[in-house]
C-alpha positions in Angstrom: -28.4 20.0 1.3 -26.5 22.2 -1.1 -24.3 21.0 -3.9 -21.3 22.4 -2.1 -22.2 20.3 1.0 -22.5 17.2 -1.2 -19.1 17.9 -2.7 -17.5 18.4 0.7 -18.9 15.1 1.9 -17.7 13.3 -1.2 -14.2 14.9 -0.8 -14.1 13.8 2.8 -15.0 10.2 2.0 -12.5 10.2 -0.9 -9.7 11.3 1.4 -10.6 8.6 3.9 -10.5 6.0 1.1 -7.2 7.4 -0.1 -5.7 7.0 3.4 -7.0 3.4 3.7 -5.6 2.5 0.3 -2.3 4.2 1.0 -2.0 2.1 4.2 -2.8 -1.1 2.4 -0.4 -0.3 -0.5 2.5 0.6 1.8 1.9 -2.6 3.9 1.6 -4.8 0.9 4.6 -3.2 -0.9 6.8 -3.7 2.2 5.7 -7.3 2.5 6.5 -8.0 -1.2 9.8 -6.2 -1.0 10.8 -8.2 2.1 9.8 -11.5 0.4 11.9 -10.6 -2.7 15.0 -9.8 -0.7 14.5 -13.0 1.3 14.3 -15.0 -2.0 17.4 -13.3 -3.3 19.4 -14.1 -0.2 18.3 -17.7 -0.3 19.3 -17.9 -4.0 22.7 -16.4 -3.3 23.2 -18.8 -0.3 22.4 -21.8 -2.5 24.8 -20.6 -5.2 27.6 -20.2 -2.8 27.4 -23.8 -1.5 
């Protein structure tokens, strides 16, 4: 097993981790943003009454 092979394997696993984290982050960010807009709408609705 050469050093280059080791690096390639590391790079591959790093890319996979990166993809997983990107998916998690996008999902979480979307959920948080949706929650915030929902809270804002609720606040505006309460203020108008």
